[in-house]
Structures are given as C-alpha cells and as structure tokens.
C-alpha positions in Angstrom: -24.6 53.4 -98.9 -26.6 56.5 -100.0 -29.4 57.4 -97.7 -28.4 55.0 -94.9 -26.7 56.5 -91.9 -24.5 53.9 -90.2 -23.9 56.0 -87.1 -26.5 54.0 -85.1 -25.9 55.8 -81.7 -24.8 52.6 -80.0 -23.1 54.5 -77.2 -24.7 56.5 -74.3 -24.8 60.2 -74.4 -23.1 61.4 -71.2 -23.6 64.8 -69.7 -20.9 67.4 -69.2 -20.7 66.7 -65.5 -19.5 63.2 -64.7 -17.6 63.8 -61.4 -20.4 63.1 -59.0 -19.0 61.2 -56.0 -20.2 57.6 -55.9 -20.7 55.4 -52.8 -20.9 51.7 -53.7 -23.0 49.3 -51.6 -22.1 45.7 -52.6 -18.9 43.9 -53.7 -20.1 40.9 -55.5 -19.5 39.9 -59.1 -21.7 42.5 -60.7 -20.1 45.4 -58.7 -16.5 44.0 -58.5 -16.0 42.8 -62.0 -18.5 44.8 -64.1 -19.7 48.1 -62.6 -16.4 49.2 -61.1 -14.6 48.2 -64.3 -17.0 50.4 -66.3 -16.7 53.3 -63.9 -12.9 53.1 -64.0 -12.9 53.2 -67.8 -15.3 56.2 -67.8 -13.3 58.0 -65.1 -16.3 58.1 -62.7 -15.3 58.9 -59.1 -16.1 56.1 -56.7 -15.1 57.4 -53.2 -16.4 54.8 -50.8 -17.6 51.2 -50.7 -19.3 48.8 -48.2 -20.5 45.2 -48.5 -22.2 42.5 -46.4 -18.7 41.0 -46.3 -16.2 43.7 -45.3 -13.2 41.8 -46.7 -14.8 41.8 -50.1 -15.2 45.5 -49.9 -11.6 45.9 -48.9 -10.5 43.7 -51.9 -12.6 45.8 -54.3 -11.2 49.0 -52.8 -7.6 47.8 -53.3 -8.3 46.6 -56.9 -10.1 49.8 -58.0 -8.4 52.4 -55.9 -11.4 53.4 -53.8 -10.3 55.5 -50.9 -12.7 54.6 -48.1 -14.0 51.2 -47.0 -16.9 51.0 -44.4 -17.7 48.0 -42.3 -21.4 48.4 -43.0 -23.6 50.2 -45.5 -25.1 52.3 -42.8 -21.7 53.8 -42.0 -21.3 54.6 -45.7 -24.6 56.5 -45.7 -23.2 58.9 -43.2 -20.3 59.8 -45.5 -21.0 63.4 -46.4 -19.0 63.3 -49.6 -21.3 60.6 -51.2 -23.6 62.2 -53.7 -24.7 59.1 -55.6 -25.5 55.9 -53.9 -24.9 52.8 -56.1 -26.8 49.8 -54.7 -25.9 46.3 -55.9 -27.6 44.2 -53.2 -30.2 41.4 -53.2 -33.6 42.7 -54.4 -35.3 41.8 -51.2 -32.9 44.1 -49.3 -32.9 47.2 -51.5 -36.0 48.7 -49.9 -34.5 48.7 -46.5 -31.3 50.5 -47.7 -33.3 53.1 -49.7 -35.6 53.7 -46.7 -32.6 54.7 -44.6 -30.7 56.4 -47.4 -33.5 59.0 -48.1 -33.1 60.2 -44.6 -29.6 61.4 -45.7 -31.0 63.3 -48.7 -29.1 66.4 -47.8 -26.0 65.0 -49.4 -27.3 61.9 -51.4 -28.7 63.4 -54.6 -29.3 60.2 -56.6 -29.6 56.5 -56.2 -28.8 53.9 -58.8 -30.6 50.7 -57.7 -29.8 47.2 -59.1 -32.4 45.4 -61.1 -34.7 43.9 -60.1 -35.7 46.9 -58.1 -37.5 44.6 -55.6 -39.0 41.1 -55.4 -42.6 42.5 -55.6 -44.3 45.4 -57.4 -45.5 46.7 -54.1 -42.0 47.0 -52.7 -40.7 48.6 -55.9 -43.5 51.2 -55.7 -42.6 51.9 -52.1 -38.9 52.6 -53.2 -40.1 55.0 -55.9 -42.4 56.8 -53.4 -39.7 57.2 -50.8 -37.3 58.7 -53.3 -39.8 61.0 -54.8 -40.9 62.3 -51.5 -37.3 62.9 -50.4 -36.3 64.6 -53.7 -33.7 61.9 -54.4 -33.4 61.0 -58.1 -33.8 57.3 -58.6 -32.4 55.3 -61.6 -32.6 51.6 -62.1 -29.7 49.5 -63.5 -31.6 47.8 -66.3 -28.3 47.5 -68.1 -29.5 45.7 -71.3 -31.0 49.1 -72.4 -27.4 50.1 -72.9 -26.2 47.0 -74.7 -24.8 48.4 -77.9 -26.9 46.3 -80.2 -30.1 47.4 -78.4 -29.1 51.0 -78.7 -28.4 50.5 -82.4 -31.7 48.6 -82.9 -33.6 51.4 -81.2 -32.0 53.9 -83.7 -33.1 51.7 -86.6 -36.6 51.6 -85.4 -36.7 55.4 -84.7 -35.4 56.2 -88.2 -38.0 54.0 -89.8 -35.5 51.7 -91.5 -37.5 48.7 -90.5 -40.9 50.2 -91.0 -43.7 49.0 -88.7 -42.6 46.2 -86.4 -44.4 43.0 -87.1 -42.6 40.3 -85.0 -39.7 40.5 -82.5 -37.9 37.6 -80.8 -35.2 36.9 -78.3 -33.8 33.4 -77.9 -31.5 32.8 -75.0 -29.5 29.6 -74.4 -27.3 30.6 -71.5 -26.8 29.6 -67.9 -27.1 32.6 -65.5 -24.8 33.0 -62.5 -27.5 32.3 -60.0 -26.4 33.9 -56.8 -26.7 32.2 -53.4 -29.1 34.9 -52.2 -31.7 33.6 -54.6 -32.1 30.4 -52.6 -35.3 30.6 -50.6 -36.9 33.2 -52.8 -40.0 32.0 -54.7 -39.1 33.7 -58.0 -36.1 33.0 -60.1 -35.9 33.2 -63.9 -38.6 35.7 -64.8 -37.7 38.1 -62.0 -33.9 37.9 -62.3 -33.2 37.1 -66.0 -36.4 37.5 -68.1 -36.7 41.0 -66.6 -33.9 42.0 -69.0 -35.9 41.0 -72.0 -39.2 42.2 -70.7 -37.7 45.6 -70.1 -35.9 45.7 -73.5 -39.2 45.0 -75.3 -40.7 48.0 -73.4 -37.7 50.1 -74.4 -38.0 49.2 -78.0 -41.7 49.0 -78.5 -43.5 50.5 -75.5 -45.9 48.7 -73.2 -47.8 45.7 -74.5 -51.5 45.1 -73.8 -51.1 41.5 -72.6 -48.6 38.8 -71.8 -48.9 35.0 -72.0 -46.2 33.2 -70.0 -45.2 29.6 -69.3 -42.4 28.3 -67.1 -40.8 25.1 -65.9 -38.3 24.0 -63.4 -34.6 23.7 -64.4 -33.6 20.1 -63.4 -30.0 21.1 -63.1 -30.5 23.6 -60.3 -29.7 22.3 -56.9 -32.3 24.3 -54.9 -36.0 24.6 -54.8 -37.6 27.0 -57.4 -40.6 27.3 -59.6 -39.4 29.1 -62.7 -36.0 27.9 -63.9 -36.9 28.6 -67.5 -39.4 31.0 -69.0 -41.3 31.3 -72.3 -43.6 34.2 -73.1 -45.5 36.3 -75.7 -46.2 40.0 -75.5 -49.2 41.2 -77.4 -49.3 44.8 -78.6 -52.3 46.8 -79.7 -51.0 47.4 -83.2 -50.6 43.7 -83.8 -46.9 43.3 -83.0 -46.0 40.1 -81.2 -42.8 39.9 -79.1 -41.6 36.4 -78.1 -38.8 35.3 -75.9 -37.4 31.8 -75.0 -35.3 32.1 -71.9 -33.5 28.7 -71.7 -31.4 28.8 -68.5 -30.9 25.1 -68.5 -28.6 24.7 -71.5 -25.1 23.3 -71.0 -23.7 23.9 -74.5 -23.8 26.4 -77.4 -24.4 29.4 -75.1 -25.7 32.5 -76.7 -28.4 35.2 -76.9 -29.8 36.0 -80.4 -32.5 38.5 -81.3 -34.5 39.4 -84.5 -37.0 42.1 -85.4 -38.9 42.0 -88.7 -40.9 45.0 -89.9 -42.8 46.1 -93.0 -39.7 47.8 -94.4 -36.7 45.8 -93.1 -35.2 43.1 -90.9 -32.6 43.4 -88.1 -30.9 40.5 -86.3 -28.1 40.3 -83.8 -26.5 38.8 -80.8 -25.8 39.8 -77.2 -22.2 39.4 -76.2 -22.7 38.3 -72.6 -22.6 34.6 -72.3 -18.8 34.2 -73.0 -17.8 36.7 -70.3 -15.1 37.3 -69.0 -13.3 36.7 -72.3 -16.1 38.7 -73.9 -17.2 39.7 -77.4 -19.2 42.7 -78.6 -22.9 42.4 -79.3 -23.7 42.6 -83.0 -26.4 43.9 -85.4 -27.1 43.1 -89.0 -29.9 44.8 -90.9 -31.5 45.1 -94.3 -34.0 47.7 -95.4 -36.1 48.4 -98.5 -34.4 51.8 -98.7 -31.4 49.9 -100.0 -32.8 46.6 -101.2 -30.7 43.5 -101.6 -28.0 44.5 -99.2 -27.2 43.6 -95.5 -25.5 46.2 -93.4 -23.0 44.8 -90.8 -21.9 47.7 -88.5 -19.5 46.6 -85.8 -17.9 48.1 -82.7 -15.5 47.2 -79.9 -17.6 48.0 -76.9 -19.4 45.2 -75.0 -22.5 44.8 -72.9 -20.3 43.8 -70.0 -18.8 46.1 -68.8 -19.3 49.1 -71.1 -23.1 49.2 -70.9 -22.8 50.1 -67.2 -21.3 53.4 -68.2 -24.7 54.2 -69.6 -26.7 53.2 -66.6 -24.7 55.4 -64.3 -24.2 58.1 -66.9 -28.0 58.5 -67.5 -28.5 59.1 -63.7 -25.6 61.7 -63.7 -27.1 63.5 -66.7 -30.5 63.6 -65.0 -28.9 65.2 -61.9 -27.1 67.7 -64.0 -30.2 68.6 -66.1 -32.8 68.4 -63.4 -34.7 65.8 -65.5 -36.0 62.2 -65.2 -33.4 59.5 -65.8 -33.9 57.5 -69.0 -34.4 54.5 -66.7 -36.3 56.1 -63.9 -37.7 54.3 -60.9 -41.2 55.3 -62.1 -40.6 53.9 -65.6 -39.2 50.7 -64.0 -42.5 50.2 -62.2 -44.0 49.4 -65.6 -41.4 46.7 -66.1 -42.0 45.3 -62.6 -45.8 45.3 -63.4 -45.0 43.3 -66.6 -43.0 40.8 -64.5 -46.0 40.6 -62.1 -48.4 40.0 -65.0 -46.1 37.2 -66.3 -46.3 35.4 -62.9 -50.0 35.9 -62.8 -50.3 34.5 -66.3 -48.4 31.3 -65.2 -50.6 31.0 -62.1 -53.9 31.4 -63.9 -53.1 29.8 -67.2 -54.2 32.8 -69.4 -53.0 35.9 -71.0 -53.0 38.8 -68.5 -53.4 42.5 -69.3 -50.8 44.8 -68.0 -53.4 47.0 -66.4 -54.8 44.1 -64.4 -51.8 44.0 -62.0 -50.5 46.1 -59.2 -51.5 49.6 -58.2 -52.7 52.5 -60.3 -49.5 54.3 -59.5 -47.5 51.5 -61.0 -49.5 50.6 -64.2 -51.4 53.8 -65.0 -54.5 51.6 -65.1 -57.0 50.3 -62.6 -55.9 48.5 -59.5 
C-alpha cells in the first residue's frame, strides 16, 4: 500500500563481529533447548559449558558440539578463551557468579545474565556496580524485547502509524514452566513471568509514573507461594494506561495476546510461545488512518523461541564491537527491576506506587 512500509524491522541488527567466544553457565531448559539452538542457528561460537549438574553439561556439549565441559562454573571462569560469559542460573545465584567473574575481567569482556537479574533490586544494583567497576559489559536476557511482534510494534510506534498511544494491553493465559529452584523463594509470578511484560511496556513506551498491582495464589501449584497470578496497571504521565492480566493458572486455550490503540491506528497480535516446542511465529495486525479501512497482516517465519535469543546475545556482541551500551544493559534493567519492586510494594500496601519511590537513586533515577 502506498505510504506504508511493511518492512517492520522485526529482526535484530547484528554487528559485523559475531565470533566472540562464549562460555555457557547452565544447562537447563532455557539454555539447552532455546539459547544454544539460537546460537547454533546464528553461528555463534560457544566454546565451553558448565552446569550445577555436570552430566547435563556433557549432554548439552554433545548435542550442540561444544568443545569443553567443566565440572564447575568456577573452572569455566578460568578458561582464557572465554570472552563472553552467558549465565542461565537461578536469580538468587547470579550475583555470586558475577562477583567471581569480574575478577577475570582480563579475558571476560562481556556478561549476558538471565532475567530476572536477581531476586531483589539491591542485588541487581550490586551486579551492575561490579561489572561497571571492572569494565565488563553487562547485558540482560530480557528476550521478549526481541520477540518479532514486539520489534514490529516498536517500529509502528516509532513511525507514528498508531499516533499517540492511548491504551495498551497484554492478556496471558499460559502455564509457565516453573522451575524447581523457585521453591522456597517468596516471589513467583511477577518476578519470573510478569517481568517480561513490565519490561516490554518500558521498551515500547518508556517508564511509567505509577503501578497498581494485585495478585493471588495459583491453587494448582504444589508449593507455597504468594503471587501465582498477577494483574496490574501502569499509569503514564501523558495519560497512557498499560494493563496486563498474567493468568498462570489456566489449563486450556493457552495463549498470549496483545493490543495497542492510538490516536491514529490500532495494532494487535499474539506471542508464539505457549505452544513450544511445536512452535508458531508471533503475529501482528495493524490498521492506520494513513490507509483507512484496511488491516495490514505482515507475517514471518521466525519465532520468539528460539530466534529472539539471537537478538539478546547479538546486542551484547554489537555493544562490545562498538564500545557502546547494550540495548538491554544492566543499568537499563535496573529500571525494570525497580518496576517489579514497585509492583510488589503496591500489593503489600494496597495502593498505586510511584516508580521513584522504590530502591536506590542509582536504580530509579529518583529519590531513595
């Protein structure tokens, strides 16, 4: 259609140097079946791997052709060929790994840390401080930012096809793969699942002023927890309201749908994750007053799982090559962690909480 560019930039822009040598720490589902599959497709060079369970690391190495397997992650840190450390470990253990890794900064140039970066804002801020002081470039694996429909939506917003955003929503009916390491932690849905949606709202629209959140237990979960499901509203200074329903209880009709309505157009779509491993691409449909009366339906073959993970590692590699901040830097991710913290405070206090009320000045840019 005239005047509408359907190249929506749904794929990441990789740098010219993608042969940095990667050392992987972790061999669970997200590393074994998703990240390493993405790296294999992109031709990234994973040279070593370690895991809490060495036989899992050996199985991954055999499956993906990784040359060296270490019995512990501490041994992997001593491998002088490792330039990028890729950590896919429980969030309460990432700080300890980073603390030791930065002592090897002479050969470790960058770290890609799994989301959530930590279980608390304070620990996340400490990870950022350690990396900055050691001169190690830190990226965070907030992989929904590289979901293809989210990249396309960001392009639509940046081009003004939707005008001024008025309302945005995400509705998720999907049971997450709650890992065993979450047993015993006092935070579940918002820290480990809603963090995707909180971060994506920030990616699309910037930081909100306030958040109002509500949670309840999931009666189908067999371990003690507080927030099995989460419901929240982000309030923006310009009037935008972003709303999410994160229903982790559902046992049928799994799916994640999103919608953004603006003064000049509407976009809607789906996230192609819940039917993994069979998989399906995410989608976007949009209509705009620039071409009234017509819905555009661009489509692609790539998927959130695994192809989005090419983007999260690729943005760190590009930052190393260019000497710049990663698109998903540790410092930027502190704002997402602060939003998570504000959501939990909202639940505890039964009120809307301003983003600048929580955490440290370093994390929020506001008062402590």
